C-alpha positions as CSV (number, residue, x, y, z in Angstrom):
1,M,15.4,9.7,-40.6
2,S,14.4,13.4,-40.7
3,W,18.0,14.4,-41.5
4,V,17.9,12.0,-44.5
5,F,14.7,13.7,-45.6
6,L,16.3,17.1,-45.2
7,L,19.3,15.9,-47.3
8,L,16.9,14.6,-50.0
9,A,15.1,18.0,-49.9
10,I,18.4,19.8,-50.4
11,I,19.4,17.6,-53.3
12,C,16.0,18.1,-55.0
13,E,16.1,21.8,-54.5
14,V,19.6,22.0,-56.0
15,C,18.4,20.0,-59.0
16,G,15.4,22.3,-59.4
17,T,17.5,25.4,-59.3
18,S,20.0,23.9,-61.8
19,F,17.1,23.0,-64.1
20,L,15.7,26.5,-63.7
21,K,18.9,27.9,-65.1
22,L,18.5,25.6,-68.1
23,T,14.9,26.7,-68.9
24,N,16.1,29.8,-70.7
25,G,13.3,31.9,-69.3
26,F,10.8,29.1,-69.3
27,S,11.2,28.5,-73.0
28,A,12.8,25.1,-72.8
29,L,10.1,22.6,-71.9
30,L,12.2,19.6,-70.6
31,P,14.2,21.6,-68.0
32,L,10.9,23.3,-67.0
33,F,9.4,19.9,-66.1
34,G,12.6,19.0,-64.2
35,T,12.3,22.3,-62.3
36,F,8.7,21.7,-61.4
37,F,9.1,18.1,-60.2
38,S,12.4,18.7,-58.4
39,Y,10.8,21.5,-56.4
40,L,7.7,19.4,-55.7
41,F,9.8,16.6,-54.3
42,S,12.0,19.1,-52.4
43,F,9.0,20.5,-50.6
44,Y,7.6,17.1,-49.9
45,F,10.9,15.9,-48.3
46,L,11.2,19.2,-46.4
47,S,7.7,18.7,-45.0
48,L,8.8,15.2,-43.8
49,A,11.9,16.6,-42.2
50,L,9.9,19.2,-40.4
51,K,8.1,16.5,-38.4
52,T,11.0,16.4,-36.0
53,I,13.5,19.2,-37.0
54,S,12.5,22.7,-36.0
55,L,11.4,25.0,-38.8
56,G,14.1,27.6,-38.4
57,V,17.0,25.1,-38.3
58,A,15.6,23.0,-41.1
59,Y,15.0,26.0,-43.4
60,A,18.4,27.5,-42.6
61,I,20.2,24.3,-43.4
62,W,18.0,23.7,-46.5
63,G,18.7,27.2,-47.8
64,G,22.4,27.5,-46.7
65,V,23.6,24.1,-48.0
66,G,21.6,24.7,-51.2
67,I,23.4,28.1,-51.7
68,V,26.8,26.5,-51.2
69,I,26.1,23.7,-53.6
70,I,24.5,25.9,-56.2
71,T,27.4,28.3,-56.1
72,L,29.7,25.3,-56.8
73,I,27.5,24.1,-59.6
74,G,27.4,27.6,-61.1
75,Y,31.2,27.7,-61.0
76,V,31.8,24.2,-62.4
77,C,28.9,23.9,-64.9
78,F,28.1,27.5,-65.9
79,H,31.5,29.1,-65.5
80,E,30.2,31.7,-63.1
81,P,33.0,33.5,-61.1
82,I,33.3,33.2,-57.3
83,P,35.0,36.5,-56.3
84,F,36.6,36.7,-52.8
85,L,33.8,38.7,-51.2
86,K,31.2,36.2,-52.5
87,M,33.2,33.3,-51.0
88,A,33.6,35.2,-47.7
89,F,29.9,35.8,-47.3
90,I,29.1,32.2,-48.3
91,T,31.5,31.1,-45.6
92,C,29.5,33.2,-43.2
93,I,26.3,31.3,-44.2
94,V,28.1,28.0,-43.6
95,V,29.2,29.1,-40.2
96,G,25.7,30.2,-39.3
97,V,24.2,26.9,-40.6
98,V,26.7,24.9,-38.6
99,G,26.0,27.0,-35.5
100,L,22.3,26.4,-35.9
101,R,22.8,22.7,-36.2
102,L,24.9,22.6,-33.1
103,T,22.1,24.3,-31.1
104,E,19.5,21.9,-32.3
105,N,18.3,19.5,-29.6
């Protein structure tokens, strides 16, 4: 169940970051509330995941998977470019996250 909580934490964090982009420097109120509540739920689910998943592994997966998804959202929704070097370094993050997951007992 902890992995489900971690997945929910990642989804909420990605939603919060996406809403943050839409706040226009905290001037748009509705996305601001979305940001706040998404991050609130993200940390709640992360805290539940941390009951059985080690801190370093959970945080690396939370952050790494979030980076990958946010990069894709930036590309698809906000038309942000993904240059080759950016993709190469994101691939390094993915390899590191998978490696950490494989070492988790």
